[in-house]
C-alpha atoms as one frame of an Amber mdcrd trajectory, in Angstrom:
protein
 101.945 100.729 -59.609 100.757  99.384 -55.934  97.226 100.762 -56.336  96.858
  98.426 -59.695  98.124  95.789 -57.957  95.883  95.798 -55.337  92.925  96.879
 -57.767  93.428  93.685 -60.489  93.851  90.851 -57.202  90.579  92.619 -55.918
  88.960  92.661 -59.944  89.622  89.122 -60.333  88.147  88.161 -57.002  85.165
  89.687 -57.812  84.733  87.948 -60.986  85.192  84.596 -59.312  82.332  85.368
 -57.104  80.539  86.478 -60.262  80.927  82.676 -61.698  80.515  80.849 -58.879
  76.761  82.747 -58.293  75.682  82.330 -62.393  76.695  78.413 -62.000  75.097
  77.626 -58.663  72.615  80.572 -58.887  69.800  78.023 -57.172  72.049  76.858
 -54.323  72.807  80.484 -53.871  68.978  80.922 -53.613  68.355  78.496 -51.115
  71.270  78.985 -48.711  69.938  79.906 -45.338  70.951  82.170 -42.347  74.206
  81.482 -41.036  76.396  80.813 -44.813  74.409  84.449 -45.866  75.534  86.463
 -42.303  79.076  84.168 -43.063  79.233  85.455 -46.721  78.077  88.818 -45.893
  81.528  89.344 -43.429  83.095  87.919 -45.997  82.719  90.513 -48.391  82.855
  93.285 -45.524  86.273  92.303 -44.422  87.596  91.576 -48.059  86.520  95.596
 -48.807  87.565  97.288 -45.898  91.073  95.478 -46.675  90.902  96.902 -50.289
  89.564 100.149 -49.067  92.804  99.873 -46.553  95.044  98.738 -49.166  94.231
 101.070 -51.967  94.494 104.218 -49.064  97.909 103.306 -48.186  99.087 103.021
 -51.203  97.110 106.100 -52.843  98.675 107.991 -49.934 101.669 109.652 -49.763
 102.485 107.749 -46.894 106.213 108.424 -45.494 109.183 106.468 -46.101 110.180
 103.280 -44.353 112.597 103.069 -41.731 116.393 102.425 -42.479 117.559  98.720
 -43.106 119.294  96.672 -39.960 120.072  94.075 -38.087 117.687  91.330 -36.329
 117.022  92.321 -32.983 116.460  89.480 -30.293 113.740  90.029 -27.866 113.901
  92.331 -24.656 117.132  93.509 -25.455 117.594  94.234 -28.960 121.046  94.571
 -30.626 123.076  94.257 -27.467 124.756  91.635 -27.264 126.498  91.957 -30.412
 127.726  94.879 -29.972 131.375  95.448 -29.870 134.193  97.293 -27.797 135.186
  99.474 -31.086 131.798 100.377 -32.205 133.366 102.574 -34.980 134.739  99.555
 -36.576 131.895  97.531 -36.218 129.607 100.190 -37.498 131.376 100.473 -40.937
 131.783  97.086 -41.034 127.836  96.791 -41.038 127.228  99.569 -43.793 129.229
  96.952 -46.062 126.169  94.817 -45.371 122.950  97.138 -44.924 124.319 100.195
 -46.635 125.592 103.625 -45.344 122.894 104.139 -43.421 121.166 101.619 -41.081
 119.329 101.212 -37.466 119.367  98.979 -34.891 117.389  98.704 -31.225 119.001
  98.367 -27.798 116.482  96.963 -25.319 112.870  96.968 -26.079 112.599 100.163
 -28.327 116.026 102.356 -28.425 116.298 102.939 -31.691 119.641 104.452 -33.331
 120.958 105.375 -36.707 124.362 105.184 -37.970 125.780 107.001 -40.947 128.766
 106.516 -42.557 128.868 108.585 -45.816 130.005 112.478 -46.164 126.756 113.024
 -48.204 124.513 111.733 -45.507 126.397 113.518 -43.032 125.922 116.660 -44.792
 121.973 115.604 -44.955 122.573 116.047 -41.151 124.500 118.311 -39.938 124.136
 120.513 -42.869 121.299 120.653 -44.564 118.699 119.676 -41.617 121.270 121.031
 -38.937 118.337 122.654 -37.005 115.934 119.691 -36.480 119.480 117.790 -35.586
 121.102 120.156 -33.111 119.677 117.701 -30.151 122.230 115.506 -28.226 121.391
 111.909 -26.718 120.700 113.035 -22.950 121.902 109.843 -21.157 121.901 109.029
 -17.933 126.021 109.504 -17.276 125.752 112.611 -19.533 123.323 114.405 -17.215
 124.926 113.663 -14.014 128.374 115.093 -15.740 126.409 117.905 -16.867 125.008
 118.806 -14.004 121.311 118.433 -15.510 122.002 118.965 -19.094 123.381 122.738
 -17.921 126.405 122.501 -19.618 127.453 123.096 -23.422 128.233 119.545 -24.754
 124.509 117.856 -23.737 121.470 121.111 -23.446 119.360 120.725 -26.120 119.058
 123.499 -28.407 116.993 126.267 -26.567 117.394 129.471 -24.826 119.818 128.554
 -22.187 122.113 126.529 -24.852 122.170 129.536 -27.077 123.022 131.968 -24.144
 125.853 129.461 -23.036 127.317 128.927 -26.187 127.379 132.898 -26.915 129.029
 133.461 -23.904 131.896 131.032 -24.083 132.117 132.437 -27.727 132.456 136.169
 -26.598 133.857 135.957 -23.580 136.121 133.248 -23.434 137.247 131.874 -26.746
 137.173 135.690 -28.453 140.608 136.115 -30.091 141.254 139.308 -27.061 140.573
 136.607 -24.767 143.055 134.389 -26.020 145.512 136.892 -26.946 145.448 138.405
 -23.473 146.245 134.351 -22.210 148.938 133.960 -24.317 151.662 134.572 -21.717
 150.019 131.338 -19.776 150.195 129.358 -22.974 154.176 130.821 -23.197 155.213
 129.947 -19.933 153.290 126.746 -19.078 154.623 124.874 -22.628 158.308 126.378
 -21.924 158.085 124.643 -17.931 157.525 121.502 -20.058 160.354 121.798 -22.093
 162.172 122.027 -19.228 160.667 119.016 -17.445 161.727 116.895 -20.763 164.964
 118.372 -21.269 165.541 117.112 -17.293 164.412 113.488 -18.514 166.411 113.445
 -21.438 167.571 109.579 -22.203 164.585 108.572 -20.087 161.298 107.066 -21.060
 158.826 110.052 -21.240 154.892 109.380 -21.187 153.685 111.692 -24.039 150.056
 111.633 -23.162 151.128 112.890 -19.775 153.186 116.086 -20.484 150.383 116.811
 -22.633 147.600 116.744 -20.564 149.564 118.343 -17.647 150.497 120.973 -20.094
 146.989 121.973 -21.435 145.457 121.489 -17.836 147.892 123.987 -16.660 146.673
 126.484 -19.250 143.040 125.970 -18.936 143.488 126.493 -15.096 145.806 129.534
 -15.456 142.871 130.982 -17.979 140.145 129.970 -15.992 141.328 130.652 -12.517
 144.139 132.739 -12.496 146.765 129.522 -10.946 148.127 126.419 -12.275 147.597
 122.582 -10.797 150.024 122.897  -8.077 147.652 125.404  -6.606 145.385 122.622
  -5.682 147.780 119.843  -4.673 150.849 118.200  -5.646 148.644 115.033  -6.915
 146.124 117.635  -7.994 147.076 116.739 -12.039 147.409 113.844 -11.674 143.994
 113.243 -10.122 142.661 115.380 -12.834 143.891 113.516 -15.622 142.557 109.924
 -13.827 138.969 111.634 -13.422 139.100 112.673 -16.710 139.999 109.593 -18.538
 137.030 107.403 -15.895 134.847 110.437 -17.314 135.686 109.264 -20.813 135.554
 105.151 -20.178 131.962 105.811 -18.430 130.238 107.396 -21.654 131.842 104.589
 -23.245 129.418 101.786 -21.505 126.453 101.054 -22.513 123.867 101.610 -19.808
 121.100  99.390 -19.297 119.233 102.551 -17.600 119.138 104.041 -20.681 117.802
 101.222 -22.914 115.503  99.741 -20.346 114.142 103.437 -18.156 111.913 101.578
 -15.987 114.678  99.812 -14.625 117.154 103.204 -14.211 116.588 103.871 -10.507
 118.169 100.566 -10.115 121.013 101.650 -11.588 122.318  97.963 -12.129 125.825
  98.526 -13.678 126.587 101.259 -10.944 127.527 104.030 -13.829 125.443 106.717
 -11.887 126.641 105.891  -8.929 130.459 106.171 -10.656 129.800 109.168 -12.753
 128.466 111.354  -9.800 131.413 110.498  -7.896 133.896 111.417 -10.662 131.563
 114.981 -10.426 131.718 115.174  -7.304 135.245 115.284  -7.228 135.404 118.107
  -9.660 132.500 119.654  -7.843 134.263 120.317  -4.551 137.113 121.952  -5.749
 134.936 124.199  -8.146 132.540 124.884  -5.015 135.889 125.795  -2.975 137.678
 128.170  -5.164 134.036 130.268  -6.471 133.336 130.384  -2.775 136.389 132.331
  -2.134 136.489 134.276  -4.915 132.771 136.054  -4.411 133.991 136.211  -0.628
 137.262 137.931  -1.497 135.825 139.968  -4.628 133.061 140.865  -1.978 135.380
 141.759   1.070 137.765 143.928  -1.289 134.929 145.330  -3.831 137.222 145.083
  -6.749 137.260 143.029 -10.532 139.730 140.679 -11.030 141.227 139.316  -7.973
 144.906 138.532  -7.801 145.802 140.225 -11.095 148.154 142.732 -11.563 146.817
 144.512 -14.846 143.562 144.173 -13.842 142.659 141.845 -16.429 139.818 139.365
 -15.537 140.033 135.664 -15.342 137.147 133.321 -17.102 136.112 132.472 -13.379
 135.756 136.467 -13.087 133.973 137.076 -16.382 131.733 134.566 -15.407 131.019
 135.329 -11.849 130.077 138.959 -12.924 126.883 137.207 -15.114 125.966 135.265
 -12.021 123.841 138.063 -10.496 123.365 140.321 -13.392 119.811 140.823 -14.831
 119.144 139.886 -18.686 119.674 137.098 -21.319 123.484 136.731 -19.923 122.563
 136.067 -16.588 124.331 132.547 -14.849 123.730 131.140 -12.279 126.858 129.092
  -9.955 125.534 125.626 -10.922 125.417 126.805 -14.978 129.226 128.033 -14.112
 129.906 124.989 -12.981 129.393 122.620 -15.865 130.941 125.192 -18.144 133.852
 125.444 -16.164 133.700 121.625 -15.718 133.226 121.263 -19.839 136.045 123.345
 -20.714 138.631 121.494 -17.953 137.569 118.134 -19.705 137.159 118.670 -23.424
 140.013 120.611 -23.324 142.425 118.255 -21.974 141.495 115.019 -23.212 141.089
 116.351 -26.797 144.396 117.632 -27.051 146.319 115.065 -24.913 144.666 112.355
 -27.324 145.924 114.413 -30.464 149.437 114.868 -29.203 149.602 111.062 -28.231
 148.666 109.969 -31.278 150.332 112.816 -33.469 154.066 111.614 -31.714 153.010
 108.054 -32.080 152.545 108.651 -36.484 155.586 110.790 -36.627 158.076 108.900
 -34.355 157.009 105.881 -36.417 157.359 107.868 -40.107 161.224 109.308 -39.578
 160.658 111.040 -43.387 157.754 113.192 -41.853 159.843 114.254 -38.603 162.398
 114.960 -40.707 160.402 117.468 -42.646 158.681 118.847 -39.933 161.847 119.629
 -37.869 163.396 121.095 -41.032 160.359 123.480 -41.605 160.914 124.325 -37.195
 164.650 125.277 -37.996 164.006 127.379 -40.777 160.779 129.193 -39.297 161.636
 129.242 -35.579 165.955 129.055 -35.851 167.965 126.676 -34.381 168.315 128.399
 -31.322 165.604 130.092 -30.527 162.053 129.129 -28.766 158.666 128.369 -30.768
 156.340 131.405 -30.704 153.188 131.625 -31.149 153.883 133.875 -33.849 155.347
 130.787 -35.466 152.667 128.530 -35.554 150.888 130.058 -38.901 153.996 129.231
 -40.879 154.108 125.659 -40.146 151.886 124.284 -42.690 153.654 121.042 -42.732
 153.286 120.688 -39.097 149.357 121.894 -39.360 149.036 118.974 -42.175 150.303
 116.102 -39.837 147.910 117.351 -37.358 144.950 117.580 -39.611 145.953 114.106
 -41.273 146.000 113.131 -36.973 142.799 114.005 -37.040 142.213 112.233 -40.319
 143.018 108.958 -38.933 142.250 109.119 -35.302 139.286 111.410 -34.540 139.310
 111.895 -31.131 135.551 111.447 -31.234 134.798 108.287 -33.513 131.061 109.384
 -33.171 131.189 113.245 -32.065 128.126 112.703 -29.703 124.923 111.414 -30.829
 122.453 113.986 -32.178 118.857 113.343 -31.573 116.189 115.242 -34.040 113.388
 117.321 -33.070 110.945 116.120 -35.611 110.985 113.016 -38.305 113.129 113.823
 -40.958 114.311 112.229 -44.320 117.898 111.239 -44.654 119.381 109.242 -47.474
 115.808 108.211 -48.989 114.559 106.653 -45.123 112.241 108.377 -42.188 114.331
 109.064 -39.203 111.769 109.373 -36.169 111.757 112.517 -33.783 113.645 111.393
 -30.696 116.202 108.627 -31.935 119.811 108.746 -31.560 121.672 109.115 -34.586
 125.957 107.993 -34.527 127.838 110.151 -37.395 130.548 107.539 -37.729 133.190
 110.430 -38.905 136.078 107.509 -38.320 134.721 105.553 -40.898 133.810 109.148
 -43.083 137.542 110.229 -42.535 138.502 107.101 -44.187 136.818 106.195 -47.321
 138.744 104.964 -50.012 136.422 107.119 -52.346 137.791 110.303 -51.156 141.085
 109.679 -49.635 144.205 108.165 -51.484 145.241 105.323 -49.640 143.104 106.095
 -46.689 145.177 104.431 -44.070 148.690 105.373 -44.694 149.508 108.723 -42.424
 150.312 111.507 -45.278 150.517 114.843 -44.449 150.553 116.044 -48.199 147.178
 115.704 -48.582 146.592 118.554 -47.250 149.108 120.582 -48.485 147.953 121.290
 -51.879 146.280 124.074 -53.108 143.068 123.184 -53.273 143.419 121.115 -49.624
 145.041 124.273 -47.981 141.648 125.751 -48.783 139.348 123.200 -48.181 140.206
 121.359 -45.419 139.795 123.379 -41.911 138.214 122.504 -38.610 134.790 124.944
 -38.985 132.888 121.601 -40.777 131.924 123.156 -43.815 133.508 119.983 -45.639
 131.868 116.820 -44.616 134.543 114.407 -45.542 136.438 116.054 -42.729 134.925
 117.498 -39.441 136.916 116.193 -36.388 135.274 119.017 -34.162 131.939 118.386
 -35.464 129.720 120.718 -37.641 126.827 123.248 -37.667 125.488 124.634 -34.922
 126.610 122.196 -32.586 130.610 122.534 -33.911 132.786 121.997 -31.078 133.193
 126.447 -29.995 136.760 125.692 -28.096 138.482 125.145 -31.907 140.410 128.708
 -31.305 142.590 127.605 -28.171 142.940 123.872 -28.767 144.146 124.774 -32.797
 146.884 126.814 -30.805 147.942 124.753 -28.271 148.083 121.260 -30.195 150.248
 123.245 -32.810 152.470 124.653 -30.254 152.958 122.086 -27.971 154.174 119.665
 -30.962 156.344 122.421 -32.412 157.953 122.704 -29.153 158.876 118.757 -28.713
 159.634 118.180 -32.194 161.693 121.670 -32.740 164.086 121.199 -29.568 164.298
 117.501 -28.991 165.059 114.055 -31.539 162.491 111.095 -30.343 162.227 107.559
 -30.840 160.428 104.237 -29.023 162.131 103.100 -25.958 165.068 100.228 -27.178
 163.253  97.236 -27.209 159.551  98.641 -28.092 158.493  98.450 -31.192 154.697
 100.424 -32.630 151.461  98.934 -31.969
């Protein structure tokens, strides 16, 4: 259609020139040299224009970029961003459609996906092309120069780390061997709650400390107390600060030429948080290497010969071959486990308890299930967890309403791609608005209500898991970038919640109301 239109206009233009020539034949013959030059140039320009338009219209050109809001010069859309980006992007989708773009700074392009169909096109259909992560200044610092699992590009280094983590750290055998750590720490938490009955309990704090003790036990074969009385609280503050820094728009990312000035101090702040943990990691690793060298034995401090995660990783340090690791990579991997594991579990449990306390019907059903399966006078064991279907549904419903990461981590395509009929250029950053997808009324009845029963139908039990195969529900991501820590997170979330709800009745402090 475009080609025909251009040819028609040009044909009309030719006819007009011919008529003028015939009507004014004598005058045309009398044109001077300057006028002839002008006419020649004009005709030449028209001919080139016609050729360009015809060529572009008839060729298979790439589709256009997605629609989006207009941007201001230099700063782009930056002044209009709100703190709750997931909500703002959901509202923007009502104006610009399920896929839209915006610019930050002079040329940093972002694309936002807001529907399951488009999410599937990215994380399933074109997973390999979209398997890189946005390596911001803050992300590069906390990951020791993108040496970790979360931020590293999809390359041989990342594949090596993921293989080690999945097969050595998160394997069924390793998790089963560490079951005693989880049991002991959950019971310590229960005793702590019991000793404070009748006083306000900080759910986020006890969940964080429980998970942090489990993780430090698995990694270092010791608990938080080993690092000092205040280390647990400091670790929680560091984790919260890291998450806060990640959420801040950084001018250094949008204006690379200004990065060396660190105008907002984000680079300085992130280095400060990383160094707090790095000093501890370095001390532990050096002590372990020295001790191992002196005693010439593996798994120091473990009577049964079982190795903790640190020893497993150190055994790979000087090993030649594709699985070898250096100290920086080991520390980057440990930091991933510490921060991602603790923050995810603590945030989920806090939201779950808030929703369950708000709805006494749900709390009663969970406690009835626990009484039936665990028994009134027994402790919750990990063997009970697969049978707690209603509690599992409540956890999934919490993830649906309150995904820990509303956007997961931005994807970066390694090549030009087509999504939703639009061109997605190589190197842009793409947000997957999981928060919006999990509340899409086309797929979720009464999406703003907390209803665990939606996950209990025969179809629901089979359809909804954490593996990211269903693009309507993927709180841990999907595809190659699916969170590899799901096996541990899934155990700990249900284990802690089951233990808290089995032995205690919960309510808000007197005089307080739900937000």
